C-alpha positions as CSV (number, residue, x, y, z in Angstrom):
1,M,183.1,206.2,15.8
2,L,183.7,203.8,12.9
3,N,187.5,204.1,13.6
4,E,186.8,202.5,17.0
5,S,184.9,199.5,15.5
6,P,185.9,197.3,12.6
7,L,183.9,197.6,9.4
8,N,182.7,194.0,9.6
9,E,180.7,194.8,12.8
10,H,178.4,197.2,11.0
11,R,175.6,196.4,8.6
12,Y,175.3,199.0,6.0
13,R,172.2,199.0,3.8
14,I,170.9,200.7,0.8
15,E,167.1,201.3,0.8
16,H,165.0,201.1,-2.3
17,Y,167.7,199.0,-4.2
18,V,165.9,199.1,-7.5
19,V,167.9,200.2,-10.6
20,V,171.5,199.0,-10.1
21,S,174.3,198.4,-12.6
22,N,176.2,195.1,-12.6
23,E,179.3,197.1,-11.4
24,D,177.4,198.5,-8.5
25,M,176.0,195.1,-7.6
26,Q,179.6,193.8,-7.5
27,R,180.6,196.7,-5.3
28,T,177.6,196.0,-3.0
29,A,178.9,192.4,-2.6
30,E,182.5,193.5,-2.1
31,Y,181.6,195.8,0.8
32,A,178.9,193.4,2.2
33,V,176.2,196.1,2.0
34,V,172.7,194.8,2.5
35,P,170.3,195.7,-0.4
36,S,166.9,196.6,1.1
37,I,164.3,195.7,-1.4
38,Q,160.5,196.2,-1.4
39,G,158.9,193.1,-2.8
40,L,155.7,194.9,-3.7
41,F,157.4,197.4,-6.0
42,P,157.8,195.4,-9.2
43,A,154.1,195.0,-9.5
44,S,153.0,198.4,-8.3
45,D,155.8,200.3,-10.1
46,S,155.5,198.5,-13.5
47,V,153.6,201.3,-15.3
48,P,155.1,204.4,-13.7
49,I,158.7,203.1,-13.9
50,Q,158.5,202.5,-17.6
51,S,157.9,206.2,-18.1
52,I,161.1,207.2,-16.3
53,I,163.6,204.4,-17.0
54,A,165.2,204.1,-20.4
55,Q,164.3,200.9,-22.3
56,E,167.9,199.7,-22.3
57,D,168.1,200.0,-18.5
58,M,165.0,198.0,-17.8
59,C,167.2,194.9,-17.4
60,L,168.7,196.6,-14.3
61,L,165.4,196.7,-12.5
62,Y,164.8,194.3,-9.6
63,N,167.6,192.0,-10.4
64,W,167.3,190.1,-7.2
65,P,168.4,186.7,-8.5
66,Q,171.8,188.3,-9.4
67,L,172.1,189.8,-5.9
68,I,171.4,186.4,-4.4
69,S,173.9,184.7,-6.7
70,L,176.6,187.2,-5.4
71,G,175.9,185.8,-1.9
72,L,174.1,188.9,-0.7
73,K,171.4,188.7,2.0
74,L,168.4,190.9,1.1
75,A,166.3,192.8,3.5
76,N,162.7,192.9,2.2
77,G,160.5,195.7,3.5
78,S,156.9,196.8,2.8
79,D,157.4,200.6,2.4
80,S,154.3,201.0,4.4
81,P,152.1,203.1,4.5
82,V,152.7,203.5,0.7
83,E,152.3,199.7,0.2
84,S,150.6,197.0,2.2
85,V,152.2,196.3,5.6
86,N,151.1,192.6,5.4
87,P,154.4,190.6,5.1
88,F,152.6,187.8,3.2
89,D,151.6,190.3,0.5
90,G,155.3,191.3,0.1
91,I,156.5,187.7,0.1
92,W,154.0,186.7,-2.5
93,S,154.8,189.7,-4.7
94,S,158.6,189.1,-4.3
95,V,158.2,185.6,-5.6
96,T,155.6,186.1,-8.4
97,L,156.4,189.8,-9.3
98,Q,152.6,190.3,-9.3
99,H,150.6,192.7,-7.2
100,H,149.0,191.0,-4.2
101,D,145.6,192.1,-5.3
102,E,145.9,189.7,-8.2
103,R,146.3,186.7,-5.9
104,T,143.6,184.1,-6.3
105,A,144.4,181.9,-3.4
């Protein structure tokens, strides 16, 4: 099927694009893969993720500004029903890196 259609007509994505090396980010950009992020994860994952990710790899978490600087378009999902399905919660958490329950306004 892919032989019948050029690669640039397909939108490949990687779900839960969380811990990614700089080399893999470059490869993602090179192949025009869409990183699918979950904006609520940095706030809700902060405690559990620290117990499974080595300290030296923490800088690889949620490096969304780097992805944007590479010209990538990000898909931002909720991961519902694990997280809130409200898109405004996800947008707020994506920008502030705080859990939507901490929002005061």
